[in-house]
PAMAR-202512 format. One line per 10 residues: number of its first residue (from 1); their letters; for each residue x, y, z of N, C-alpha, C. Coordinates in nm, 3 decimals, padded with zeros to 5 digits. Layout:
<pts>
NUM> A> X,Y,Z,X,Y,Z,X,Y,Z  ... .
</pts>
This chain:
<pts>
1> MKIESHFLLG> 01.192,00.539,00.992,01.131,00.429,00.884,01.256,00.289,00.868  01.345,00.292,00.919,01.432,00.187,00.919,01.378,00.063,01.019  01.323,00.090,01.103,01.258,-00.026,01.182,01.158,-00.104,01.082  01.068,00.020,01.040,00.946,-00.073,00.975,00.995,-00.127,00.835  01.121,-00.081,00.785,01.156,-00.165,00.663,01.237,-00.279,00.679  01.306,-00.282,00.793,01.358,-00.433,00.854,01.237,-00.508,00.869  01.141,-00.485,00.943,01.014,-00.572,00.968,00.962,-00.592,00.864  00.920,-00.523,00.754,00.860,-00.576,00.659,00.958,-00.674,00.514  01.070,-00.638,00.521,01.190,-00.734,00.452,01.189,-00.875,00.549  01.180,-00.846,00.681,01.211,-00.983,00.733,01.064,-01.060,00.709 .
11> IAIFFAIVGV> 00.960,-00.999,00.709,00.835,-01.107,00.683,00.863,-01.137,00.510  00.931,-01.066,00.434,00.934,-01.110,00.287,01.040,-01.197,00.277  01.132,-01.215,00.387,01.233,-01.333,00.388,01.185,-01.438,00.459  01.120,-01.443,00.507,01.037,-01.573,00.600,00.956,-01.617,00.499  00.859,-01.550,00.425,00.786,-01.638,00.366,00.813,-01.656,00.238  00.975,-01.619,00.206,01.038,-01.653,00.076,01.056,-01.794,00.107  01.130,-01.804,00.227,01.175,-01.928,00.242,01.072,-02.041,00.281  00.959,-02.021,00.334,00.848,-02.080,00.357,00.762,-02.127,00.215  00.785,-02.053,00.116,00.717,-02.060,-00.012,00.799,-02.161,-00.061  00.938,-02.153,-00.080,01.001,-02.233,-00.142,01.019,-02.383,-00.057 .
21> GYWFWSYEPA> 00.988,-02.383,00.052,00.997,-02.504,00.108,00.849,-02.563,00.060  00.749,-02.493,00.085,00.623,-02.531,00.054,00.577,-02.587,-00.100  00.690,-02.521,-00.188,00.678,-02.559,-00.317,00.756,-02.706,-00.347  00.863,-02.724,-00.287,00.941,-02.846,-00.310,00.873,-02.952,-00.217  00.781,-02.899,-00.144,00.726,-03.044,-00.049,00.578,-03.061,-00.092  00.513,-02.975,-00.167,00.401,-02.997,-00.219,00.354,-02.987,-00.381  00.444,-02.903,-00.425,00.438,-02.899,-00.579,00.287,-02.852,-00.620  00.235,-02.740,-00.504,00.112,-02.691,-00.565,00.103,-02.576,-00.586  00.063,-02.537,-00.695,00.098,-02.400,-00.766,00.009,-02.290,-00.695  -00.108,-02.310,-00.632,-00.195,-02.224,-00.592,-00.145,-02.160,-00.462 .
31> GTAMLFGTVL> -00.119,-02.250,-00.348,-00.056,-02.208,-00.244,00.115,-02.121,-00.268  00.163,-02.191,-00.349,00.290,-02.108,-00.401,00.261,-01.972,-00.455  00.168,-01.984,-00.518,00.127,-01.827,-00.557,00.085,-01.746,-00.480  -00.001,-01.774,-00.387,-00.014,-01.687,-00.274,00.095,-01.655,-00.174  00.181,-01.740,-00.163,00.304,-01.739,-00.064,00.386,-01.598,-00.143  00.401,-01.626,-00.294,00.472,-01.535,-00.361,00.402,-01.402,-00.334  00.255,-01.374,-00.339,00.198,-01.243,-00.315,00.202,-01.214,-00.200  00.255,-01.307,-00.077,00.251,-01.223,00.062,00.416,-01.207,00.080  00.502,-01.269,-00.021,00.644,-01.203,-00.026,00.672,-01.054,-00.092  00.563,-01.070,-00.169,00.568,-00.900,-00.239,00.478,-00.796,-00.152 .
41> LGLVPGSYYY> 00.391,-00.843,-00.074,00.357,-00.768,00.036,00.443,-00.713,00.121  00.571,-00.782,00.155,00.674,-00.776,00.209,00.751,-00.675,00.146  00.816,-00.707,00.037,00.893,-00.657,-00.007,00.877,-00.525,-00.070  00.760,-00.531,-00.126,00.728,-00.374,-00.193,00.753,-00.274,-00.095  00.649,-00.256,-00.025,00.663,-00.157,00.098,00.787,-00.134,00.174  00.865,-00.257,00.200,00.971,-00.249,00.293,01.079,-00.198,00.212  01.084,-00.259,00.100,01.216,-00.201,-00.005,01.182,-00.038,-00.032  01.062,-00.012,-00.032,01.039,00.165,-00.049,01.076,00.220,00.093  01.034,00.165,00.189,01.067,00.223,00.318,01.217,00.240,00.315  01.268,00.123,00.315,01.419,00.124,00.325,01.496,00.219,00.235 .
51> WWSRRMKPRP> 01.424,00.241,00.116,01.503,00.336,00.012,01.466,00.486,00.064  01.390,00.535,00.122,01.368,00.635,00.166,01.430,00.641,00.343  01.430,00.573,00.400,01.515,00.601,00.525,01.674,00.604,00.502  01.740,00.593,00.388,01.844,00.569,00.349,01.864,00.774,00.309  01.746,00.807,00.260,01.753,00.928,00.231,01.746,01.040,00.282  01.667,01.002,00.419,01.621,01.120,00.474,01.660,01.116,00.610  01.679,01.249,00.703,01.725,01.254,00.832,01.675,01.149,00.909  01.744,01.081,01.014,01.680,00.988,01.108,01.564,01.059,01.186  01.454,00.966,01.219,01.341,01.038,01.310,01.405,01.005,01.458  01.316,01.086,01.549,01.369,01.040,01.674,01.360,00.889,01.731 .
61> EDLPDADVAD> 01.255,00.827,01.675,01.262,00.679,01.689,01.359,00.588,01.632  01.409,00.630,01.541,01.523,00.584,01.472,01.663,00.598,01.559  01.677,00.683,01.634,01.832,00.710,01.707,01.830,00.600,01.841  01.927,00.548,01.860,01.956,00.473,01.987,01.958,00.565,02.117  01.975,00.701,02.075,01.963,00.789,02.236,01.867,00.857,02.238  01.776,00.849,02.151,01.683,00.947,02.174,01.614,00.956,02.319  01.546,01.079,02.331,01.465,01.091,02.449,01.304,01.102,02.417  01.226,01.109,02.507,01.081,01.111,02.496,01.069,01.264,02.407  01.140,01.355,02.475,01.161,01.498,02.434,01.181,01.535,02.300  01.256,01.455,02.223,01.302,01.459,02.090,01.201,01.431,02.004 .
71> GAGTIGSFPG> 01.087,01.334,02.035,00.963,01.351,01.960,00.852,01.420,01.978  00.868,01.555,02.078,00.770,01.622,02.106,00.752,01.751,01.972  00.650,01.802,01.968,00.633,01.905,01.865,00.529,01.840,01.748  00.504,01.936,01.675,00.424,01.891,01.535,00.464,01.793,01.503  00.368,01.692,01.454,00.410,01.578,01.397,00.397,01.576,01.271  00.273,01.631,01.180,00.268,01.631,01.073,00.136,01.694,01.012  00.074,01.718,00.900,-00.049,01.732,00.868,-00.107,01.613,00.842  -00.238,01.571,00.835,-00.319,01.458,00.821,-00.430,01.532,00.694  -00.448,01.434,00.609,-00.561,01.472,00.491,-00.692,01.455,00.571  -00.817,01.531,00.559,-00.928,01.510,00.590,-00.997,01.404,00.541 .
81> SSIWPFVLAM> -01.120,01.360,00.609,-01.205,01.249,00.559,-01.242,01.269,00.431  -01.256,01.185,00.315,-01.309,01.215,00.190,-01.377,01.078,00.122  -01.452,01.101,00.044,-01.524,00.999,00.016,-01.477,00.938,-00.120  -01.383,01.033,-00.190,-01.366,01.004,-00.311,-01.264,00.878,-00.324  -01.169,00.818,-00.246,-01.074,00.701,-00.226,-01.220,00.591,-00.241  -01.307,00.592,-00.179,-01.424,00.509,-00.184,-01.495,00.460,-00.317  -01.500,00.622,-00.377,-01.560,00.605,-00.515,-01.468,00.527,-00.606  -01.331,00.594,-00.591,-01.223,00.522,-00.682,-01.217,00.391,-00.674  -01.222,00.334,-00.554,-01.249,00.194,-00.567,-01.347,00.113,-00.601  -01.468,00.161,-00.583,-01.594,00.111,-00.640,-01.587,00.115,-00.797 .
91> GLFLSILSFV> -01.508,00.208,-00.835,-01.499,00.203,-00.979,-01.400,00.119,-01.062  -01.300,00.116,-00.978,-01.199,00.010,-01.004,-01.261,-00.145,-01.001  -01.308,-00.147,-00.880,-01.409,-00.240,-00.873,-01.483,-00.312,-00.983  -01.566,-00.237,-01.026,-01.635,-00.235,-01.165,-01.591,-00.273,-01.278  -01.498,-00.216,-01.305,-01.396,-00.232,-01.383,-01.321,-00.344,-01.383  -01.290,-00.442,-01.265,-01.244,-00.541,-01.294,-01.333,-00.659,-01.265  -01.460,-00.608,-01.235,-01.545,-00.736,-01.274,-01.623,-00.756,-01.407  -01.566,-00.636,-01.496,-01.592,-00.664,-01.634,-01.540,-00.768,-01.695  -01.439,-00.842,-01.628,-01.348,-00.953,-01.677,-01.446,-01.049,-01.675  -01.530,-01.044,-01.546,-01.588,-01.158,-01.512,-01.729,-01.164,-01.610 .
101> FGVWLLAPGA> -01.810,-01.080,-01.608,-01.945,-01.041,-01.626,-01.966,-01.008,-01.765  -01.834,-00.927,-01.829,-01.853,-00.898,-01.922,-01.821,-00.723,-01.966  -01.789,-00.695,-02.078,-01.723,-00.563,-02.123,-01.818,-00.445,-02.073  -01.948,-00.490,-02.058,-02.048,-00.405,-02.060,-02.049,-00.323,-01.908  -01.997,-00.380,-01.838,-01.969,-00.327,-01.692,-01.852,-00.234,-01.711  -01.766,-00.228,-01.810,-01.620,-00.147,-01.795,-01.691,00.017,-01.828  -01.786,00.023,-01.881,-01.822,00.168,-01.907,-01.887,00.213,-01.797  -01.955,00.187,-01.704,-01.984,00.252,-01.551,-01.880,00.235,-01.508  -01.794,00.153,-01.473,-01.680,00.166,-01.391,-01.571,00.257,-01.440  -01.564,00.279,-01.572,-01.431,00.397,-01.619,-01.524,00.545,-01.592 .
111> VIVISALVGV> -01.656,00.570,-01.600,-01.729,00.666,-01.574,-01.721,00.702,-01.424  -01.737,00.612,-01.326,-01.704,00.625,-01.200,-01.541,00.623,-01.136  -01.466,00.576,-01.197,-01.324,00.611,-01.184,-01.311,00.781,-01.258  -01.339,00.795,-01.361,-01.322,00.974,-01.403,-01.355,01.038,-01.317  -01.496,01.008,-01.273,-01.562,01.092,-01.182,-01.454,01.125,-01.042  -01.438,01.008,-00.985,-01.359,01.006,-00.857,-01.238,01.081,-00.886  -01.148,01.065,-00.992,-01.029,01.134,-01.012,-01.039,01.278,-01.010  -01.166,01.305,-01.091,-01.186,01.467,-01.089,-01.237,01.537,-00.954  -01.306,01.456,-00.875,-01.342,01.483,-00.751,-01.221,01.494,-00.656  -01.133,01.408,-00.653,-01.038,01.398,-00.552,-00.924,01.503,-00.591 .
121> TAESRRGGTV> -00.904,01.537,-00.722,-00.850,01.669,-00.777,-00.924,01.823,-00.737  -01.030,01.800,-00.770,-01.084,01.938,-00.717,-01.100,01.973,-00.583  -01.111,01.858,-00.491,-01.115,01.852,-00.345,-00.971,01.890,-00.288  -00.859,01.831,-00.392,-00.738,01.887,-00.322,-00.678,01.993,-00.368  -00.752,02.098,-00.475,-00.689,02.217,-00.497,-00.765,02.314,-00.419  -00.882,02.257,-00.381,-00.980,02.359,-00.309,-00.943,02.375,-00.162  -00.879,02.241,-00.097,-00.884,02.239,00.043,-00.985,02.217,00.110  -01.061,02.171,00.060,-01.193,02.121,00.148,-01.284,02.045,00.055  -01.396,02.008,00.145,-01.514,01.909,00.072,-01.565,01.947,-00.050  -01.592,01.842,-00.150,-01.649,01.885,-00.276,-01.780,01.832,-00.291 .
</pts>
């Protein structure tokens, strides 16, 4: 994860420099806010990956003298496909839309979010589809 963290932190540093230059040349708040968001998009996962890369043993791709054979074997387990992340996103989307269209949209959004959380919890405990 060391390479990934350096890449994302480099993106954050690049856009921070661009954002500072953009602010001083344009004094335009919307573009500066978007560039600040881009800095966060590199900084948040990059710092998390950097934090984990210092606490875990190096992966074969992080070692300078690694061979292809070092990466052989079981890579890991991956979760199966599920509809619940999509349902959760739609419920959160409805909840956010309640700020635009009215508080009445918060109730169906909350119901969908709660049902998605129950669904993903039940699915993870059973180990299959619900």
